[in-house]
N, C-alpha and C positions, 0 to 999 in steps of 0.2 A: 376497487381502485379504478378511477377513470383513466383515460389515455393521458390527459393533461397532468394528472398527479404522477403517473408512472414516468412521464418524460421529465418532469421536474426532478424527481428522485434520481433518475438515470443521469441527468446532468450533474447534480451535486455529487453523486457517488463516483462518476467517471473522473471528475477533478480530484475528489477527496482521496481516491486510492493512490494517486500519484503525488499530489501536493497536500501537505498536512494543513488544510484550511478549516478543520473542525466541521466537516460536512454533517456529522451526526447532530451537532448543535444547531446548525442552520436548518436541518430538516425539522427539528423541534420548533424553531422560529416559524417556519412555514406552517406547521400544524396549528399554531396559535391563531393564524388569520385564515387558514384554509384547511380545516380538519381532514386528515387523511391517515391511513394506516401506516405504521412504520414497516420498513422492509423486513420480511421473514427470511428463513433460510433459503427458500427458492429464489427470491429476488436478490439476495446477497450473492448467490451463486451466479445468477445472470449478470450482475454488475461485475463480478470477478472475471467472468468470461469476456466481457467487453474490455476490461483493462488488460487481460491477457492478449487479446487480439491486437490491441493498440501497441502493446509492448513488442510483440513479434514483428509488427509492420514497421514501427519506428526504427528498430535496431536490426532490420533484416540483414544488412551486410555484416553486422557483428555476429549474428547467430550463424550466418553462413561460414564466416571465418572460424568460429568456435567449433562448428561441426566438422569442417575440413581438418582442423588441428586435432580434434578428437579421433578422427579416422587415422591420421598419421601416427598418433601416439599409440593407439590400441592395435592397429594392424601392422604398421611398420616398426613398432617398438621404439619410436623416437622418444628421447628423453624430453619431458615437458619443460620448456624453458621460458617461452613467451607467456604473456598474460592469457591469450586465447587458449594456449595449450594447457595451462594450469587451471583454467576456469572450471571445467567439469569435475576435476579430481580434488583439488585443494580448496578452491575458493567457494564454489557453490555448495559443495558437500559440507564444508566446515561451517558455512553460514547457516546451513539447514539443521545443524546438530541441535541447537536450542529448540527449534520447532518440532523436530523428531522426538526429542526428550519429552516435550509437553504433550504431544499426541500419545506417546506411550503411557504417560502418567494418567491422562484422561481415560484411556482404555483400561488401564490396570485398576484404577479406582472406580471404574464404572460411572464416571462423571458425565454430565450432559455434554452436548456438542460445544465447540468453541463459540458459536454464536450465542448459545444459551448462557455460557459463562460470561460473555460480554454483557448480555442483558442483566445478569445478576450484579454486575459492577456499575450499573447505570448511575447509582448514587455518587460515584466517584467522579462524575463528569466535570464538575466545577474544579475539583482538585487537579484533574487531568489537563484541563484548559490552562490553569495557572502554572502548574508544574511543567507542562510541555513547552509553553511559551518561554518560561524562564530558562529551561534547559537549552533550547535553541539559541536564546540570546547570549548566554554565557559561553556556549560552545563556539559560536561565531566570534565572540569578543576575544576569547583566549587562544583561538587557533593560530598556529604559526604558518600553516599552509605551505609547508616546505617539503611535502611528500607527494609522489605521483602514483599512478595506478600500478606501476611495476613493483612498488613497495608493498603491495597488498599481499599478506601472507596468512598463515593459519590462524594466528592469534587475533589479528584484525578482523578476519572473516567471521570467527566465532563471536567477537564483540559486536559486529554489525548484525549478526543473527539475534543476539540478545536485544539489541536496539529495536529490531523489528517486532519482537515480542512485546516490548514496552509500548509500541505504537498501537497494539490491540487494546490497550486500556482506554475506555471511553474518555473523550476529551483530548486525547493526544493525537491519534489518528494518522492515517497515511504513512508516509515514510519519515516522519519527524525523528523517530528514534535512531534510524540509520543515518540520517543527515547529521544529527547531533554527535553520534559516536564517531563518524568520519571526520568531523571538524575537530573533535577533542583529540583524535589520533593524528591531527595536523596534516590531513590531506588537502591539497589545493582544490578549488571549486570544480574544475573540470573533472578531476579524479573522483570527487565526491558525488557529483550528480550522475555521472555515467555508471560508476560502480554500484551506487544505490539502486539505480533503475534496473541494471542487469541482475543484481542479487534479489530484487523484489519478486522475480519470476517464481522461485520455489514457493514463496509464501502465498502468492496469488493462486497458484495451482492448489495449494492446501485449502484455501478458502473455497475454490471451485469444487473440490472433492467433497468438502464438508456438506455442501448443500445441494449438489447436483442430483442426488437421489430423490429430492423433493419435487423435482420438475418432472412432469408426466410426458416423457419424450414420445411415447407411442400412442398417446391419446389425442382426442379432438381438441382439448385445451391443455396447455402446459401447466396452468395453475387454475384453481377453482375461480370461475368467472372472468378469466383472462384469455382472450383469443390469441392465436399464434401471430396475428397481425400486430396486436398491441405489444406482445412480447418481443417480436422482431424489431419494431420501431424503437422500443426501449433499449434493446441491445445495441442497435445502430447508434442512437444518441449517446449512450454510455461510451461506446468505442470512440466516437468522434471527440467527445469531451476529454477522455483519457489521452488521446493522441495530441490534442491541443495542450493539455497539461504537461505532457512530455516535452513538447517544444518550449513551453514557458520555462520549465525547470532546467532544460539543457541548453537553452540559448539566452534567456533573460537573466535568470538567477545566477547562471555561470559567470555572467559579466558583472552583475551588480551586487551579488551576495544576497543574504536573506533578511535584510533590514525591513523591506516592504512587507514580506511575509510575517515577520515578527510583529510589525505594527498592525497588520490586518488581524492577526490572531488576538492581539491585545484589545482591539475594538470589539471583536466577537466575545471575548471573555468579559469585558465590561458590561455588554448588553445582557449576557447570560446571567451575570451576578445581579444586575438590576431586576431582571425577570424573577430571579429566585427570591429576592428579598421583598419585592414590591408587588407581587402578583398573588 
């Protein structure tokens, strides 16, 4: 993989891990005109690390507040009342239950890694594109948007976790599942975008853990034929792309809703269907 190829992949993956813009499909579009290898477990872990860094930097004040609240609750035995105080115990943990259950099932049944399972579902991509776009469209259309972040409880957190698992189906991608579930649960846009971003942290960590062992941390090359310079540039570009995507999600979409995103996905879906039937 050349430096240019890895930078293009890093850009698409950085945006795609935050905004459900069907980055996997766009990578395949890119392949048609400029053949390149699809990201493997090591590259997926690299892009997950970039998204994690961007998430930590963008919400640095929120993480500091959550950490401070965690200390107060655990050390000073303060009853968790505010959103920051409840986040580590009820919200993040409950949202992670579906992913924990899936990881346990994968281990118990001796199934391949999550990335390998995603590859096995590649034939579902067109269905994922159509279904994901329709899900977000109806979720936004039917949402009453009369609930705020302090209404987020155990049931909604588990539902958001299930939504994130749905997002791992090829063609859906990013945070579409959680965005749709949040809208169907009638959360307003500010609560939707922020809670989805904060709750994506455990899932990004899972993605990083799944593939980090494939990166040769102590060797001269992190991956076969890839220098540390190329890897570092790709990580940097992915981080910047993810940070920009966080700003778009939390500033632009928070004001305007998801109509432009739905329209964009509809165009990508139409192109993908055209390639499928006429190539």
